matplotlib code that plots the C-alpha trace (Angstrom):
import matplotlib.pyplot as plt

x = [0.0, 1.5, 1.9, 0.0, 2.1, 2.6, 1.2, 2.9, 0.3, 0.0, -1.6, -0.5, -1.7, 0.7, -0.7, -2.5, -4.5, -6.3, -7.7, -7.0, -4.2, -5.7, -3.8, -0.8, -2.9, -3.5, -7.1, -7.6, -10.9, -10.1, -7.4, -4.8, -5.5, -3.5, -4.8, -3.7, -5.0, -3.6, -3.2, -6.4, -8.7, -11.9, -12.3, -15.4, -15.3, -18.5, -19.4, -21.7, -21.5, -18.8, -16.8, -13.9, -14.3, -13.6, -10.6, -9.2, -9.5, -8.0, -5.1, -4.4, -4.6, -1.9, -4.2, -3.8, -1.2, -1.8, -2.0, 0.1, 1.5, 2.0, 0.5, 2.6, 1.9, 3.8, 6.1, 6.9, 5.6, 3.1, 5.0, 8.1, 6.4, 6.7, 3.6, 4.0, 4.7, 1.8, -0.5, 0.6, 0.0, -3.3, -6.4, -9.1, -12.8, -14.4, -17.9, -18.5, -20.7, -19.1, -21.3, -20.8, -18.1, -18.6, -16.5, -17.3, -17.0, -14.1, -12.1, -12.7, -11.5, -8.4, -7.5, -6.8, -3.6, -2.0, 0.5, 2.0, 1.4, 1.3, -1.5, -0.5, 1.1, 0.0, -1.7, 0.5, -0.6, -0.2, -2.5, -5.2, -5.0, -5.5, -8.4, -10.1, -9.8, -11.3, -14.2, -14.9, -14.7, -17.2, -19.5, -19.7, -18.8, -22.3, -21.6, -18.3, -19.5, -22.0, -21.3, -20.7, -23.7, -26.0, -25.3, -27.4, -25.8, -25.2, -23.7, -21.5, -20.2, -19.3, -17.4, -15.4, -14.5, -13.4, -11.2, -9.6, -9.1, -7.4, -5.0, -3.9, -3.1, -2.7, -5.0, -8.4, -9.9, -13.5, -15.4, -19.1, -19.2, -22.9, -24.1, -26.9, -27.6, -30.8, -30.7, -30.0, -27.2, -25.6, -25.4, -24.1, -21.3, -20.2, -20.3, -17.9, -15.6, -15.8, -14.9, -11.9, -10.6, -11.1, -10.3, -8.0, -6.0, -6.9, -6.9, -10.2, -10.9, -14.3, -16.6, -20.3, -23.5, -24.9, -24.0, -26.1, -24.5, -21.0, -21.5, -22.3, -19.3, -16.4, -13.5, -13.0, -14.9, -13.4, -16.1, -15.3, -16.9, -16.2, -13.3, -11.8, -12.0, -13.0, -11.7, -12.5, -14.5, -18.2, -19.0, -16.4, -17.9, -21.3, -20.1, -18.4, -21.6, -19.6, -22.4, -24.3, -21.8, -23.1, -26.6, -26.0, -28.7, -30.3, -33.9, -32.6, -30.7, -29.0, -30.8, -28.0, -30.6, -31.7, -28.6, -30.9, -31.5, -34.7, -36.5, -36.6, -40.3, -42.7, -45.0, -48.6, -49.9, -48.8, -49.8, -49.0, -48.5, -48.5, -47.9, -45.4, -41.9, -41.4, -44.9, -44.7, -41.5, -43.1, -46.2, -44.0, -42.3, -45.7, -47.0, -44.0, -44.3, -47.7, -46.6, -47.3, -44.8, -44.5, -45.8, -46.7, -49.0, -51.0, -54.8, -54.7, -53.6, -53.0, -53.2, -51.6, -53.7, -54.6, -57.8, -57.9, -54.1, -53.5, -52.2, -54.8, -54.6, -57.1, -57.3, -58.8, -59.2, -62.0, -64.2, -62.7, -62.8, -61.9, -60.0, -57.9, -56.4, -53.5, -51.2, -52.2, -55.9, -54.9, -52.6, -55.2, -57.9, -55.6, -54.5, -58.2, -59.9, -57.5]
y = [0.0, 3.3, 6.1, 9.3, 12.0, 15.0, 18.2, 21.4, 23.9, 27.2, 28.9, 27.8, 29.0, 28.2, 28.6, 31.7, 33.9, 36.9, 40.1, 43.7, 45.9, 48.6, 51.2, 48.9, 45.8, 42.7, 41.6, 38.1, 37.2, 33.7, 31.2, 29.7, 27.6, 25.6, 25.0, 24.6, 25.3, 23.6, 25.1, 25.8, 24.8, 26.6, 26.9, 28.3, 29.8, 29.5, 30.5, 32.7, 36.5, 38.1, 35.0, 36.4, 35.3, 38.8, 39.3, 35.9, 36.7, 40.1, 38.7, 36.0, 38.7, 40.7, 43.6, 43.5, 41.9, 38.7, 38.6, 35.5, 32.9, 33.2, 33.1, 31.6, 32.1, 29.6, 29.0, 32.6, 34.5, 37.2, 39.6, 39.2, 39.9, 43.5, 45.4, 45.5, 41.8, 41.1, 43.0, 40.8, 37.7, 38.3, 40.2, 40.9, 41.7, 43.2, 42.6, 46.3, 47.4, 50.0, 53.1, 56.8, 56.5, 58.6, 56.3, 54.1, 50.4, 50.2, 52.7, 50.7, 47.5, 49.3, 50.1, 46.4, 46.8, 49.2, 46.6, 46.6, 50.1, 52.2, 54.5, 57.0, 54.6, 54.0, 50.8, 48.6, 45.8, 43.2, 45.3, 45.6, 41.8, 41.1, 43.6, 42.1, 38.6, 39.7, 41.3, 38.2, 35.8, 37.8, 38.6, 42.3, 43.9, 45.5, 47.4, 49.0, 52.5, 52.6, 54.4, 52.1, 53.8, 52.6, 48.9, 46.4, 44.6, 41.5, 43.6, 45.5, 42.3, 41.0, 44.2, 43.9, 40.3, 41.5, 44.1, 41.3, 39.2, 42.1, 42.2, 38.8, 37.2, 33.5, 34.0, 35.6, 36.2, 37.3, 38.3, 37.4, 37.8, 36.8, 39.3, 41.5, 39.3, 37.5, 33.7, 33.5, 36.1, 34.1, 31.0, 33.0, 34.7, 31.4, 29.7, 32.3, 31.7, 27.9, 28.3, 30.4, 27.7, 24.9, 26.5, 29.4, 27.8, 30.3, 29.5, 30.9, 31.6, 33.0, 33.5, 32.9, 32.3, 30.3, 26.9, 24.8, 26.6, 26.3, 22.6, 22.3, 24.2, 24.3, 21.7, 22.3, 24.1, 25.8, 25.7, 28.2, 27.7, 29.6, 27.4, 25.9, 25.5, 22.2, 21.5, 19.0, 18.3, 19.1, 15.4, 14.7, 17.3, 15.8, 12.3, 13.5, 15.5, 18.7, 21.0, 20.4, 22.7, 25.6, 25.3, 24.9, 26.9, 27.8, 27.5, 26.1, 23.0, 21.8, 18.9, 16.6, 14.8, 17.8, 19.9, 22.8, 24.9, 24.1, 25.3, 23.0, 22.3, 21.0, 18.5, 18.4, 15.3, 12.4, 11.8, 9.3, 10.2, 7.8, 8.4, 9.5, 10.3, 13.9, 15.0, 13.1, 15.0, 18.4, 17.3, 16.2, 19.6, 21.4, 19.2, 19.6, 23.4, 23.2, 20.8, 17.3, 14.5, 11.7, 8.3, 5.5, 3.9, 7.1, 6.8, 10.3, 9.7, 11.6, 9.7, 11.4, 11.0, 12.7, 14.3, 15.2, 14.7, 17.2, 16.3, 15.9, 15.2, 12.7, 13.3, 10.5, 9.5, 8.0, 11.1, 12.7, 12.0, 15.1, 15.9, 19.0, 20.5, 22.3, 21.9, 25.4, 24.4, 21.1, 22.9, 25.6, 23.0, 21.0, 24.1, 25.1, 21.8, 19.2]
z = [0.0, -1.1, 1.5, 0.9, -0.7, 1.4, -0.2, 1.0, 2.2, 0.4, 3.5, 7.0, 10.4, 13.2, 16.8, 15.4, 17.8, 16.2, 17.7, 18.3, 19.6, 21.8, 23.8, 24.1, 25.0, 22.9, 22.9, 21.5, 20.0, 18.6, 18.8, 19.0, 15.9, 13.5, 9.9, 6.4, 2.9, -0.2, -3.6, -5.6, -2.7, -2.0, 1.8, 3.5, 7.0, 9.1, 12.6, 14.6, 14.4, 16.5, 16.8, 14.8, 11.2, 9.7, 12.1, 11.1, 7.3, 7.7, 9.6, 7.0, 4.3, 6.2, 6.8, 10.6, 12.9, 14.8, 18.6, 18.7, 16.2, 12.5, 9.1, 6.3, 2.6, 0.4, 3.4, 4.1, 7.1, 6.0, 8.3, 6.2, 2.9, 1.7, 1.0, -2.7, -3.0, -0.6, -2.9, -5.7, -3.6, -1.8, -2.9, -0.3, -0.8, 2.2, 3.6, 3.5, 0.5, -1.8, -1.7, -2.3, -5.0, -8.1, -10.1, -13.1, -13.0, -15.5, -13.3, -10.2, -11.8, -13.1, -9.5, -9.1, -11.1, -8.6, -7.3, -10.8, -12.1, -8.9, -8.0, -10.7, -13.2, -16.8, -17.8, -20.0, -22.3, -19.6, -17.3, -20.0, -20.6, -16.9, -16.7, -19.8, -18.4, -15.0, -16.9, -19.0, -16.0, -14.0, -17.0, -16.4, -19.7, -19.9, -16.7, -17.5, -18.1, -15.3, -12.0, -9.1, -7.3, -10.1, -9.5, -7.6, -4.7, -6.8, -9.6, -7.2, -5.7, -9.1, -9.8, -6.5, -7.4, -10.9, -9.2, -7.1, -10.2, -12.0, -9.1, -10.4, -7.1, -6.1, -3.1, -3.0, 0.4, 0.7, 3.8, 3.4, -0.4, -0.5, 2.2, 1.0, -2.0, -2.9, -3.3, -7.1, -6.8, -3.9, -6.0, -9.0, -7.0, -5.4, -8.8, -10.1, -7.2, -7.7, -11.4, -10.4, -8.1, -10.6, -13.9, -13.0, -10.2, -7.6, -3.9, -2.4, 1.3, 2.1, 5.1, 4.9, 6.8, 3.9, 5.3, 2.8, -0.2, 1.3, 1.8, -1.9, -3.2, -0.7, -0.7, 3.0, 5.8, 8.8, 11.5, 14.2, 17.6, 20.8, 21.8, 18.6, 14.9, 13.2, 9.7, 7.0, 3.9, 4.5, 4.5, 7.2, 9.4, 8.9, 9.7, 12.9, 13.9, 14.2, 13.0, 16.2, 17.9, 15.8, 17.3, 21.1, 22.9, 19.6, 18.4, 15.1, 14.0, 10.9, 9.3, 8.0, 5.8, 3.8, 4.4, 5.4, 8.6, 10.4, 13.6, 16.6, 17.0, 19.6, 18.0, 19.0, 17.2, 15.1, 11.5, 8.8, 5.1, 2.2, -1.5, -4.1, -2.7, -3.8, -3.0, 0.3, 1.3, 0.6, 2.6, 5.6, 5.5, 5.6, 8.4, 10.6, 10.2, 11.9, 14.6, 13.3, 13.8, 11.3, 12.7, 10.3, 13.0, 13.5, 12.8, 11.4, 7.8, 4.6, 1.4, -1.7, -4.8, -8.1, -9.1, -12.8, -13.1, -10.3, -6.8, -4.0, -0.3, 1.3, 5.0, 7.2, 10.8, 12.9, 12.4, 9.3, 5.6, 3.5, 0.3, -0.4, -3.6, -2.0, 1.0, 2.2, 2.5, 4.2, 6.7, 7.4, 8.2, 10.5, 12.4, 13.0, 13.5, 14.9]

ax = plt.figure().add_subplot(projection="3d")
ax.plot(x, y, z, "-o")
ax.set_aspect("equal")
plt.show()
């Protein structure tokens, strides 16, 4: 049996504690922690608000000093990398929305070339090529002559990612890139990042509250709790039941079957449901929402049928025999009468 080949990490955290330096004091908010990221991985950071996700990302990006320990990029301490070289190595997209800038989209993206041209430098052919590639990868050519203030939140986030791409760095670090976005835009942004990791050999580190999306798209998750950080493929964290640690003393839980958040509920009655699998799953979801637990032996039963090729719900028990043409009508009846 061959031994597993060691892969040198491209990002390495060594006994790292992160926090703030205030009036001569060091205030730690998270750590110490040890972790690695390999080349071209896409790693999602999850955890509750205030736990230190943003502070961790800023420290890894070299934007603020650590409290203790070290961050290494390609084996070199981030503290020993000059500012110009750091800007050619790591690009950072903040969680803060860009507002109030009277600047066109194309001008904002061009600012991503400052590590190469300088703030007042002229754009050379290589700069134009990098900018063009960033625009094409993010699909924002139609936005170039708009003011940043005219953009939707989703469009603005694409532009900020394009600026980071124009910077042409090995590492792209993003703090809550899907914040303020509707659901389709969240998927679109993370799909762009996933393509960058797979097709453009970028190493992506991002924080998010969208756990279900992160589980679909990240190679590895860093799950930050109050005391430690758990690491692994999403499936490994599921197998080891790590996600439960996110919901201690919470009215919600993460359903490992559906990979979705759900409320913890108090069930009032039992009900059995029989019929086609997909429709049954939707019916179970609706019934649980109004406080009914699934029990195959319950005398209260829903039979899934069809009436004129449309779904119907046949509700029966000792004293009931009724049919409904929608889950809304069925749920409303059960809430009022049973």
